C-alpha positions as CSV (number, residue, x, y, z in Angstrom):
1,X,39.3,1.2,-29.5
2,X,40.6,4.7,-30.2
3,X,43.7,4.7,-32.4
4,X,45.4,7.9,-31.3
5,X,45.1,11.5,-30.3
6,X,47.2,13.3,-33.0
7,X,45.8,12.9,-36.5
8,X,46.2,14.4,-40.0
9,X,43.0,14.6,-42.1
10,X,43.5,15.0,-45.8
11,X,40.5,16.1,-47.9
12,X,40.6,15.8,-51.7
13,X,39.1,18.1,-54.2
14,X,36.4,15.6,-55.2
15,X,35.2,15.5,-51.6
16,X,35.1,19.3,-51.3
17,X,33.4,20.2,-54.6
18,X,30.4,19.6,-56.8
19,X,30.7,18.0,-60.2
20,X,31.0,21.5,-61.7
21,X,34.0,22.4,-59.5
22,X,32.2,24.8,-57.2
23,X,32.7,24.3,-53.5
24,X,30.2,22.0,-51.8
25,X,29.3,24.2,-48.9
26,X,27.0,21.7,-47.2
27,X,29.6,18.9,-47.4
28,X,32.3,21.2,-46.0
29,X,30.0,22.2,-43.1
30,X,29.7,18.5,-42.2
31,X,33.5,18.0,-42.4
32,X,34.1,21.0,-40.1
33,X,31.6,19.7,-37.6
34,X,33.3,16.3,-37.5
35,X,36.7,17.8,-37.0
36,X,35.4,20.3,-34.4
37,X,33.8,17.6,-32.3
38,X,37.0,15.5,-32.5
39,X,38.9,18.6,-31.2
40,X,36.4,19.0,-28.4
41,X,37.1,15.4,-27.6
42,X,40.8,16.1,-27.1
43,X,42.2,15.1,-30.5
44,X,45.0,17.2,-32.0
45,X,44.0,17.6,-35.6
46,X,45.8,19.0,-38.7
47,X,43.8,19.5,-41.9
48,X,45.4,19.1,-45.3
49,X,43.0,20.5,-47.7
50,X,42.8,20.5,-51.5
51,X,40.2,22.7,-53.2
52,X,42.0,26.1,-53.9
53,X,42.2,25.6,-57.6
54,X,38.8,24.0,-57.8
55,X,37.4,27.0,-55.8
56,X,39.0,29.4,-58.2
57,X,37.5,27.5,-61.2
58,X,34.1,27.8,-59.5
59,X,34.5,31.5,-58.8
60,X,35.5,32.2,-62.5
61,X,32.9,29.6,-63.8
62,X,35.5,27.6,-65.7
63,X,34.6,24.1,-66.8
64,X,38.1,22.8,-67.3
65,X,41.4,23.1,-65.4
66,X,43.9,25.3,-67.3
67,X,47.1,23.7,-68.6
68,X,49.2,26.8,-68.4
69,X,51.2,27.2,-65.1
70,X,50.5,30.9,-64.7
71,X,46.7,30.4,-65.1
72,X,46.8,27.5,-62.6
73,X,48.7,29.7,-60.1
74,X,46.2,32.6,-60.5
75,X,43.3,30.2,-59.9
76,X,45.0,29.0,-56.8
77,X,45.5,32.5,-55.5
78,X,41.8,33.3,-56.1
79,X,40.4,30.1,-54.7
80,X,42.6,30.0,-51.6
81,X,41.0,33.2,-50.3
82,X,37.5,31.8,-50.7
83,X,38.5,28.5,-49.2
84,X,40.2,29.8,-46.1
85,X,37.5,32.4,-45.5
86,X,34.9,29.6,-45.6
87,X,36.9,27.4,-43.2
88,X,37.5,30.3,-40.8
89,X,33.8,31.2,-40.5
90,X,32.7,27.6,-40.1
91,X,35.2,26.7,-37.5
92,X,34.5,30.0,-35.7
93,X,30.9,28.8,-35.3
94,X,32.3,25.8,-33.3
95,X,34.6,28.1,-31.2
96,X,37.7,26.9,-32.9
97,X,40.5,29.1,-34.3
98,X,42.3,28.1,-37.4
99,X,45.8,28.9,-38.8
100,X,46.8,28.7,-42.5
101,X,50.1,27.3,-43.7
102,X,50.9,27.3,-47.4
103,X,53.9,25.1,-48.1
104,X,56.1,24.0,-51.1
105,X,58.7,21.2,-51.3
106,X,61.4,23.8,-50.4
107,X,59.8,24.2,-47.0
108,X,60.4,20.5,-46.4
109,X,63.8,20.1,-48.2
110,X,65.4,23.0,-46.4
111,X,66.2,21.6,-43.0
112,X,65.9,24.9,-41.2
113,X,62.5,25.7,-42.7
114,X,61.4,22.2,-42.1
115,X,62.1,22.6,-38.4
116,X,60.5,26.0,-38.3
117,X,57.3,24.5,-39.8
118,X,57.5,21.7,-37.3
119,X,57.8,24.1,-34.4
120,X,55.0,26.3,-35.7
121,X,52.6,23.3,-36.0
122,X,53.6,22.1,-32.5
123,X,52.9,25.6,-31.0
124,X,49.5,25.8,-32.8
125,X,48.5,22.3,-31.5
126,X,49.6,23.3,-28.0
127,X,47.3,26.3,-28.2
128,X,44.4,24.1,-29.5
129,X,44.5,25.9,-32.9
130,X,43.8,23.9,-36.0
131,X,46.5,24.2,-38.7
132,X,45.0,24.1,-42.2
133,X,47.7,23.2,-44.7
134,X,47.7,23.4,-48.5
135,X,50.4,23.4,-51.1
136,X,51.3,27.0,-52.2
137,X,50.1,26.5,-55.7
138,X,50.0,30.3,-56.4
139,X,53.8,30.4,-56.4
140,X,55.0,26.8,-56.8
141,X,56.4,25.3,-60.0
142,X,57.5,21.8,-61.0
143,X,60.9,22.2,-59.3
144,X,59.4,23.1,-55.9
145,X,56.0,21.3,-55.9
146,X,55.4,18.4,-53.6
147,X,53.1,17.3,-56.5
148,X,49.9,16.2,-54.8
149,X,48.2,16.7,-51.5
150,X,48.4,12.9,-50.7
151,X,52.2,13.1,-50.5
152,X,51.9,16.5,-48.8
153,X,49.7,15.0,-46.1
154,X,52.2,12.1,-45.5
155,X,55.0,14.7,-45.1
156,X,52.9,16.7,-42.7
157,X,52.1,13.5,-40.7
158,X,55.9,13.0,-40.3
159,X,56.4,16.7,-39.6
160,X,54.1,16.6,-36.5
161,X,54.7,12.9,-35.4
162,X,51.1,11.9,-36.1
163,X,50.0,8.4,-35.4
164,X,47.2,8.4,-38.0
165,X,46.6,9.9,-41.4
166,X,43.1,9.7,-42.8
167,X,42.6,10.4,-46.5
168,X,39.1,11.1,-47.7
169,X,38.5,10.4,-51.4
170,X,35.8,9.5,-53.9
171,X,36.1,5.8,-53.3
172,X,35.6,3.5,-50.2
173,X,39.3,2.4,-50.2
174,X,41.7,0.2,-52.2
175,X,40.1,-2.6,-54.2
176,X,41.6,-5.6,-55.8
177,X,40.2,-4.3,-59.1
178,X,38.5,-1.2,-60.4
179,X,35.0,-1.1,-58.7
180,X,33.7,1.3,-61.3
181,X,34.1,-1.3,-64.0
182,X,34.0,-4.5,-62.1
183,X,31.0,-5.0,-59.8
184,X,32.7,-8.0,-58.2
185,X,35.8,-6.0,-57.1
186,X,36.5,-6.5,-53.3
187,X,37.7,-3.9,-50.8
188,X,41.1,-4.6,-49.3
189,X,40.5,-3.9,-45.7
190,X,44.1,-4.2,-44.3
191,X,47.5,-3.7,-45.8
192,X,50.8,-4.5,-44.0
193,X,53.1,-4.2,-47.0
194,X,53.0,-2.3,-50.3
195,X,54.4,-4.5,-53.1
196,X,54.4,-4.3,-56.9
197,X,51.1,-6.4,-57.0
198,X,49.4,-3.9,-54.8
199,X,50.7,-0.9,-56.9
200,X,49.3,-2.6,-60.0
201,X,45.9,-2.6,-58.4
202,X,46.0,1.1,-57.7
203,X,45.7,2.4,-61.3
204,X,46.4,6.1,-62.0
205,X,43.2,7.9,-62.8
206,X,42.2,11.1,-61.0
207,X,39.3,13.5,-61.4
208,X,39.4,16.7,-63.5
209,X,39.4,18.8,-60.4
210,X,42.1,16.8,-58.5
211,X,45.7,15.8,-59.1
212,X,45.9,12.4,-57.6
213,X,44.5,8.9,-58.1
214,X,44.9,5.8,-56.0
215,X,48.5,5.5,-57.1
216,X,49.4,8.7,-55.2
217,X,47.6,7.5,-52.2
218,X,49.6,4.3,-52.2
219,X,52.8,6.4,-52.3
220,X,51.5,8.4,-49.4
221,X,50.7,5.2,-47.5
222,X,54.2,4.0,-48.1
223,X,55.7,7.2,-46.8
224,X,53.4,7.2,-43.8
225,X,54.0,3.5,-42.9
226,X,57.8,4.0,-42.9
227,X,57.4,6.9,-40.5
228,X,55.4,4.8,-38.1
229,X,52.1,6.4,-39.0
230,X,49.0,4.4,-39.8
231,X,47.0,5.5,-42.8
232,X,43.3,5.0,-43.6
233,X,41.8,5.6,-47.1
234,X,38.0,6.0,-47.0
235,X,35.1,7.7,-48.7
236,X,34.5,11.3,-48.2
237,X,30.8,11.0,-49.3
238,X,29.9,10.7,-45.7
239,X,32.0,13.1,-43.6
240,X,31.3,11.0,-40.4
241,X,33.7,8.6,-41.9
242,X,36.4,10.9,-40.4
243,X,35.3,10.1,-36.9
244,X,34.7,6.4,-37.6
245,X,38.2,6.0,-38.9
246,X,39.9,7.9,-36.1
247,X,37.9,6.1,-33.4
248,X,38.9,2.7,-34.7
249,X,35.9,1.4,-36.6
250,X,36.6,-0.9,-39.5
251,X,36.2,1.3,-42.4
252,X,38.0,1.8,-45.7
253,X,41.5,0.4,-46.2
254,X,43.8,0.5,-43.2
255,X,47.6,0.6,-43.8
256,X,49.4,-0.6,-40.8
257,X,52.6,1.2,-39.9
258,X,56.0,-0.4,-39.9
259,X,57.8,-1.0,-36.6
260,X,60.4,0.3,-36.0
261,X,60.0,3.4,-38.1
262,X,62.7,5.3,-39.8
263,X,64.3,7.9,-37.5
264,X,63.2,11.5,-38.2
265,X,66.3,12.6,-39.9
266,X,66.6,9.6,-42.3
267,X,62.9,10.0,-43.1
268,X,63.5,13.7,-44.0
269,X,66.4,12.7,-46.2
270,X,64.5,10.0,-48.0
271,X,61.2,11.8,-48.7
272,X,61.4,15.5,-48.1
273,X,64.7,16.6,-49.7
274,X,65.4,18.0,-53.1
275,X,68.2,16.2,-55.0
276,X,71.1,18.2,-56.4
277,X,73.1,15.4,-58.1
278,X,74.0,11.7,-58.4
279,X,76.8,9.6,-57.1
280,X,77.5,6.1,-58.6
281,X,79.1,3.3,-56.6
282,X,81.1,0.2,-57.1
283,X,79.9,-3.1,-55.7
284,X,82.1,-2.9,-52.5
285,X,80.8,0.6,-51.6
286,X,77.2,-0.5,-52.3
287,X,77.5,-3.5,-49.9
288,X,79.1,-1.2,-47.3
289,X,76.3,1.3,-47.2
290,X,73.7,-1.5,-47.1
291,X,75.5,-2.7,-43.9
292,X,75.3,0.8,-42.4
293,X,78.7,2.0,-43.3
294,X,79.7,5.5,-44.5
295,X,80.5,6.2,-48.2
296,X,84.2,6.7,-48.8
297,X,85.8,8.2,-51.9
298,X,87.4,4.9,-52.9
299,X,84.0,3.4,-53.8
300,X,82.8,6.2,-56.0
301,X,83.0,5.5,-59.8
302,X,81.2,8.5,-61.3
303,X,79.2,11.7,-60.3
304,X,76.5,13.5,-62.3
305,X,75.5,17.1,-61.7
306,X,77.1,20.1,-60.0
307,X,76.5,20.6,-56.3
308,X,78.0,22.2,-53.2
309,X,79.1,20.8,-49.9
310,X,76.0,20.0,-47.8
311,X,73.8,19.2,-50.8
312,X,71.5,16.1,-50.9
313,X,72.4,13.6,-53.6
314,X,71.0,10.3,-54.9
315,X,73.3,7.3,-54.6
316,X,73.1,4.7,-57.4
317,X,74.5,1.3,-58.0
318,X,74.1,-0.1,-61.5
319,X,72.0,2.9,-62.4
320,X,69.4,2.1,-59.7
321,X,68.6,4.4,-56.8
322,X,69.9,2.8,-53.5
323,X,70.2,5.7,-51.1
324,X,70.1,9.5,-50.5
325,X,72.6,11.4,-48.4
326,X,74.2,14.8,-47.6
327,X,77.7,15.2,-49.1
328,X,80.7,16.5,-47.1
329,X,82.4,17.6,-50.3
330,X,81.4,19.6,-53.4
331,X,81.1,17.8,-56.8
332,X,84.3,19.5,-58.0
333,X,86.2,18.0,-55.0
334,X,84.6,14.5,-55.3
335,X,85.7,14.4,-59.0
336,X,89.3,14.8,-57.8
337,X,89.2,12.3,-55.0
338,X,86.8,9.5,-56.2
339,X,88.5,6.1,-56.4
340,X,91.3,7.0,-54.0
341,X,92.0,6.1,-50.4
342,X,91.1,8.5,-47.6
343,X,94.7,9.2,-46.6
344,X,95.2,10.9,-50.0
345,X,92.4,13.4,-49.7
346,X,94.5,16.2,-48.1
347,X,97.3,15.6,-50.6
348,X,95.0,16.1,-53.5
349,X,92.7,18.8,-52.2
350,X,95.0,20.6,-49.8
351,X,92.5,20.1,-47.0
352,X,90.2,17.4,-45.6
353,X,86.8,18.0,-44.2
354,X,86.2,14.3,-43.4
355,X,87.2,10.8,-44.4
356,X,83.7,10.2,-45.6
357,X,82.1,11.7,-48.6
358,X,78.7,10.9,-47.0
359,X,78.6,9.8,-43.3
360,X,76.2,7.0,-42.4
361,X,74.3,9.3,-40.1
362,X,73.5,11.5,-43.0
363,X,72.3,8.7,-45.4
364,X,69.1,6.9,-45.9
365,X,69.1,3.6,-47.9
366,X,66.3,2.5,-50.1
367,X,65.3,-1.1,-50.2
């Protein structure tokens, strides 16, 4: 049984490159063929590709990834040209046009840019054009990086309302132990919930040409599942696994999406935004937001950071993250009104935007 018709396919650096970091042209040709045939079959595909830095390393014949940010950015700039030229020529041979989008976390955290990216992808898919997406490593830094293309692919899946995300990596899926050291390790075929025990099985190791290990893929799975998107992790050794996964064959590890999913705005708040500060709550306010209520000034005990009205902040109870939300007041105003009743806001500030510091519609709780 076919799973869906709108899919995101994420290809990691280890799948795209040889051991020395140079692009594996034959493997990439096979990947392009698989995606092209799926598009011919009516699937709407988005490709999230790693490989720019690895391609740059191959071009400059470097054996190790540099640790300095500016060198990393330069490699990305060099490699991205080679990578997208290769994709363009290969997809052209199958009569498919591609488009390139280079994104950073700012493109997701800024609501207007997020919607612009969403509209662009939708238009490209409507025109049967393949969006090829990578993080803009040539300009990004730690403050604006998504961090890894596993998380980026989950954000993209939410961006385009995909039903399935397929992540190709250097392993068959998630195992109950490390299969490289334990020959008796068993593949976990289906996951309905990601708990601490499962996270412990994921480990943290990645390759020298990539940025993610199984732990980042579990994070991506959690993000995807909460958006209502299934996710399959499978080996990229055989590119035909892309088609097998999309057409419903039992392959790799299949993470089953939650039903119902978070609504689009709350998903954006929880996963795509950049935090500007912190608000600490008392017990009553914490219980109120858990029950879907708005955050009122009376329940605020402390704030950290400086932020403007409209910023996204993290909400904490007993120093633990419990929610994120968009504030109706700047930090300087909240400091003046925290702990007081709403009918005193205007007396203290001279104006009142709202009774709520954060309205429930602009808040996403975290279990």
